[in-house]
N, C-alpha and C positions, 0 to 999 in steps of 0.2 A: 457555414464555412467562414472563418475569419478572413478579412481582406488583407492585401499585401502590406507588409511592414518593412521598415528599414532596419538592417542589422545594427546592433549597438556597437559592434567592433569595426567591421569593414564598411559599414554604411551602404551596402548593396541592398537592393530590394529583393524580398523573398516571400514565398507563400508559406505562412506558418500553419502547422497542423492544428494548433489550438491557440487561444488568445494569450497563453502564458509564454510562448516562445519569444525570445528576444534576440537570438542569434541564428544565422542562416545555416550553420552546420556545426559539426563536432569541434573543429579547430577553433572557430569563433566562440563557441560555448565555453571551451576550456579557458580561452583568453579572457572572456567576460567574467568567469568565476574567479580567476586570479586577480583581475582588476578590482572586483568587489571585495575580495579578501584583503588586498592592499589598503583599500579605503577603510575597511573595518579596523585593521591594525593601526593605521594612522590616527583614526578617531580615538581608539583606545589609548594610544601613546599620548595624544593631546590631553585627554581626560586625566591620565595618570600624572602628567606634568602639572596640570592645574591643581590637582588634589595635593600633590607633594611639592608645591612651589615653596622655596625658602622664604621666610618672613621678610628678610632684607630685600629680596627681589620684588615681593608684593608691595612693600613700602615704597620702593623706588618707582614702581609703576604708578602707584597712587599719587606720589608727589609730582611726577611728570604730567599726569592728567590734570591735577589741581592747578599747577602752574600754567599749563596751556589754557585752561579755562579763564584764569585771571587775566592773562594777556589778551584774550579775545574779549572778555567783559569790558576791559578798560581801553580797547582799541580806539585810537584817535584822541585820547586824552593825554595831557602832558605828564611828564615825570612828576611823581608826587613830591619828590625831594627838592629838585631844582626848578620845578614848574616850567621847564623849557622843553621845547621839541628839539631833539638832537637831529641834525641833518644827516643825510647819507654820507657826507664827507667828514663826519665828526671823528673823534678819537677812536671809538670802537665800532664804527660803521652804522650808527643810528639804531642799533638793535635794542630791544627792551627785555627786561626780566620781570618776573613776579617777585617784587621785593617785599620782604617781611619787615614790619615795623619792629617787632620784638623777634630777634633772630632765632632760627631753628635750633642752633647749637645751645643757646641759653634757655630757650623756652620751647621745648619739644611739644608741650601740651597745646601750643597755639599754632602748630604747623598747618592745620586745616581750617582755621577760623577765617572766614571771609573778610571780616573787618580788619584783620591784622595784615592783610596782603593787598598791595596795590601795584599798579604799573610803575616801574622804575627804570630809568636808563641804565645801561650797563656800566657807565662811568661812575655814577653814584653808588650803584650796588657793589661793584667789584673794587674800584680804586678808592672809594671813600668809605668802604666798609658799611654800606647801607645808608650813609649820610643821615644818622639818627636825628640830629637837630633840625635839618632841613625837612626830614620826613614828618616829624611832629609839627613843625610849622605849617607844612602842606596840609596835614590833617586838620589842624585848627582853622585854617582858611577854608577848607572844604566842608567840614562838619560842625565847627564851633568848639569853644573851650569846654563847654559842659560835656559834650560827647567824648572828647579826649580824656577828661578827668574820670568819667564813668568807665571807660575802657581800661584806664590805669588801675582802677580798683578791681576790675574784673580779672586782670592779670594776676594779682595777688591771691585771688580766691580759686583760680582754675587749678584743678589737679591733673596730674599726668595720666592720661588714659592708657590702658594696656590693650592695644588693638590686636585682634586675632587676624589670622591670614584671611579669613572670610570677610571680616570687616574692611580690611585694606583693599581686597578685590572689589568689594561693593563701592567703596569710595572712588576707586579708579573708574568703575563702570558708570557711576552717577556723574562724575565730572566730565568724562568723555562724552556722555549723552548731552549734558548741558552745553558743552563746547560746540558740538554739532548743531544743536538747536539754535544757539546764538548766531553761529555762522549762517545758518539757513534763514533765520528771521531777519537778520540785519544785512545779509548778503556781504559779509566781510570777505575781502580778498586778502591775499598775502600782502603785508605792509612792506613798503620799500624801506 
């Protein structure tokens, strides 16, 4: 004889007839069946939305995950363009963006290239349109002239990839995982 169990619906203790019983009576059994059916429908709806996600939505999620990773990766470093730390009382609140050296509008093929994106203050990114001269000077100071020239040649050779929805979802998944890992390893807290 199975021992006493707790009902999955009303949480009262009951004596089951066999080990498969999960509810104390017929009303709780019906409620439990409805709850399981709702969970099944919800899972099916989520799976359907994932399978039929518009490509633009997948690209947006991938970009958000990529940018969040860049901000976490470069946490504590100065703005690549102005090489200054913006204080909390600065023009745009001291927040930082993931600034692209070669902008996404002109060079969509470089959207997810890690070498093309660094931490940039919102003032340089928004108000100075990415501050391209300061950005390049910052890269030269950080990596050297040879590295910058090599990347400029790479820009000319890079072709525009046609990402599928599955590839974009994979990009988002990878960079979300990398972001969590960086935060866990380096114990990053939200920056002021």
